[in-house]
Wavefront OBJ file of the C-alpha trace (Angstrom):
o trace
v 9.840 -47.177 12.565
v 9.766 -46.036 16.247
v 7.724 -48.089 18.607
v 5.397 -46.142 20.902
v 6.119 -46.508 24.676
v 3.576 -47.928 27.130
v 2.740 -44.482 28.500
v 2.016 -43.124 24.984
v -0.293 -46.165 24.227
v -2.212 -45.551 27.541
v -2.660 -41.903 26.764
v -3.955 -42.636 23.400
v -6.350 -45.166 24.769
v -7.695 -42.580 27.233
v -8.264 -40.005 24.486
v -10.080 -42.565 22.313
v -12.529 -43.278 25.131
v -13.344 -39.588 25.772
v -13.267 -38.507 22.176
v -16.871 -39.658 21.539
v -18.093 -37.735 24.586
v -16.622 -34.419 23.614
v -18.808 -31.838 21.794
v -17.261 -30.444 18.652
v -18.311 -26.961 17.529
v -17.536 -26.084 13.932
v -17.907 -22.364 12.913
v -17.754 -21.517 9.201
v -16.628 -17.933 8.516
v -16.722 -18.010 4.691
v -19.402 -15.368 4.301
v -17.607 -13.013 6.714
v -14.217 -13.499 5.177
v -15.538 -13.196 1.621
v -17.286 -9.944 2.639
v -14.035 -8.531 4.095
v -12.141 -9.502 1.022
v -14.631 -7.927 -1.333
v -14.638 -4.701 0.667
v -10.812 -4.654 0.639
v -10.948 -5.178 -3.184
v -13.394 -2.411 -3.520
v -11.052 -0.069 -1.679
v -8.238 -1.247 -3.995
v -10.358 -0.628 -7.073
v -11.253 2.810 -5.858
v -7.623 3.703 -5.188
v -6.574 2.482 -8.601
v -9.461 4.318 -10.297
v -8.572 7.601 -8.508
v -4.999 7.275 -9.679
v -6.035 6.773 -13.317
v -8.635 9.588 -13.125
v -6.031 11.978 -11.597
v -3.493 11.120 -14.288
v -6.120 11.561 -17.120
v -7.038 15.034 -15.795
v -3.228 15.852 -15.398
v -2.607 14.580 -19.058
v -5.332 16.735 -20.673
v -4.681 19.910 -18.599
v -2.062 21.385 -20.802
v -3.547 24.351 -22.409
v -3.598 25.227 -26.184
v -1.240 28.005 -27.167
v -2.948 31.175 -28.196
v -2.284 34.803 -28.810
v -4.365 38.005 -28.946
v -4.626 39.307 -32.457
v -4.469 43.026 -33.306
v -8.285 43.188 -33.299
v -8.279 41.861 -29.653
v -9.536 38.465 -30.353
v -7.941 35.401 -29.016
v -6.453 33.136 -31.725
v -5.285 29.457 -31.034
v -1.884 28.904 -32.681
v -1.040 25.469 -31.329
v -3.360 22.547 -30.639
v -2.301 18.946 -29.907
v -0.919 16.921 -32.605
v -2.081 13.341 -33.517
v -0.904 10.850 -30.864
v -0.658 13.567 -28.197
v -3.085 14.165 -25.371
v -5.789 16.720 -26.383
v -4.887 20.117 -25.034
v -7.398 22.184 -22.949
v -9.101 25.089 -24.434
v -12.137 25.606 -22.196
v -11.453 23.065 -19.389
v -14.941 21.681 -19.922
v -13.464 18.234 -20.552
v -11.276 18.442 -17.486
v -14.303 19.201 -15.254
v -16.237 16.282 -16.619
v -14.174 13.425 -16.100
v -16.102 11.114 -13.844
v -15.216 8.237 -11.603
v -17.622 5.442 -10.546
v -16.799 2.382 -8.325
v -19.451 -0.109 -7.782
v -20.036 -3.669 -6.728
v -21.162 -5.942 -9.586
v -22.379 -9.232 -8.390
v -21.516 -10.756 -5.100
v -17.770 -11.229 -5.559
v -16.656 -8.410 -7.765
v -16.402 -4.770 -8.327
v -15.420 -2.388 -11.091
v -14.125 1.092 -11.499
v -15.080 3.348 -14.487
v -13.562 6.514 -15.631
v -14.975 8.511 -18.566
v -16.682 11.542 -19.647
v -20.219 12.424 -20.953
v -18.990 15.333 -22.978
v -19.601 14.547 -26.726
v -16.331 15.844 -28.042
v -14.535 13.878 -25.246
v -15.852 10.762 -26.453
v -15.095 11.679 -30.147
v -11.488 12.414 -29.179
v -11.258 8.979 -27.484
v -12.917 6.957 -30.156
v -11.885 8.601 -33.398
v -9.090 6.864 -35.236
v -8.769 9.752 -37.569
v -8.159 12.299 -34.728
v -5.871 9.902 -32.774
v -6.223 11.884 -29.483
v -7.001 8.979 -27.120
v -6.596 9.915 -23.478
v -8.470 7.527 -21.382
v -7.052 4.179 -22.827
v -3.642 5.794 -23.349
v -3.439 6.870 -19.588
v -4.622 3.512 -18.445
v -1.960 1.744 -20.440
v 0.585 3.973 -19.030
v -0.446 3.443 -15.545
v -1.056 -0.377 -15.906
v 1.867 -1.397 -13.711
v 0.849 0.851 -10.915
v -2.758 -0.237 -11.108
v -1.705 -3.889 -11.027
v 0.430 -3.194 -8.010
v -2.475 -1.587 -6.244
v -4.910 -4.445 -7.142
v -2.489 -7.293 -6.274
v 0.182 -5.937 -4.063
v 0.540 -6.267 -0.371
v -1.527 -4.024 1.880
v 1.517 -2.536 3.683
v 2.810 -1.006 0.400
v -0.451 0.752 -0.090
v -0.473 2.328 3.278
v 3.178 3.615 2.684
v 4.747 1.299 5.216
v 8.189 -0.374 4.610
l 1 2 3 4 5 6 7 8 9 10 11 12 13 14 15 16 17 18 19 20 21 22 23 24 25 26 27 28 29 30 31 32 33 34 35 36 37 38 39 40 41 42 43 44 45 46 47 48 49 50 51 52 53 54 55 56 57 58 59 60 61 62 63 64 65 66 67 68 69 70 71 72 73 74 75 76 77 78 79 80 81 82 83 84 85 86 87 88 89 90 91 92 93 94 95 96 97 98 99 100 101 102 103 104 105 106 107 108 109 110 111 112 113 114 115 116 117 118 119 120 121 122 123 124 125 126 127 128 129 130 131 132 133 134 135 136 137 138 139 140 141 142 143 144 145 146 147 148 149 150 151 152 153 154 155 156 157 158 159 160
């Protein structure tokens, strides 16, 4: 063990004498930092939700195949098959995919993507039809969503 020199011992003694006279100011920034982290996380959730919403819309935008009959009426000849994304016939479902991002509680937020169109809910929830499009898209985009939520900020802004 090294022995302190006389100069070091005197310096420590001087500091010890003046230490009791010095005012110490302690600032706690936990609320400020927590608020900034929550806002940053909200932006990440919003970005991830927009990604999933845009992929849902893309996935269900393939139109049904139809032809015009001899009587002049339009007849659908190819719809989606079980396990595929539902095909668009009227674009009503496409136009009604909503996105909501909100703060829930002090430290968390959530993003919701869905539809209020009755048949959109039926397509998503029916085991018989097997035309899930919301959950299926989320599962396909899971790696990208996790990268957005947990990755470095520089990657999100497109910086190297």
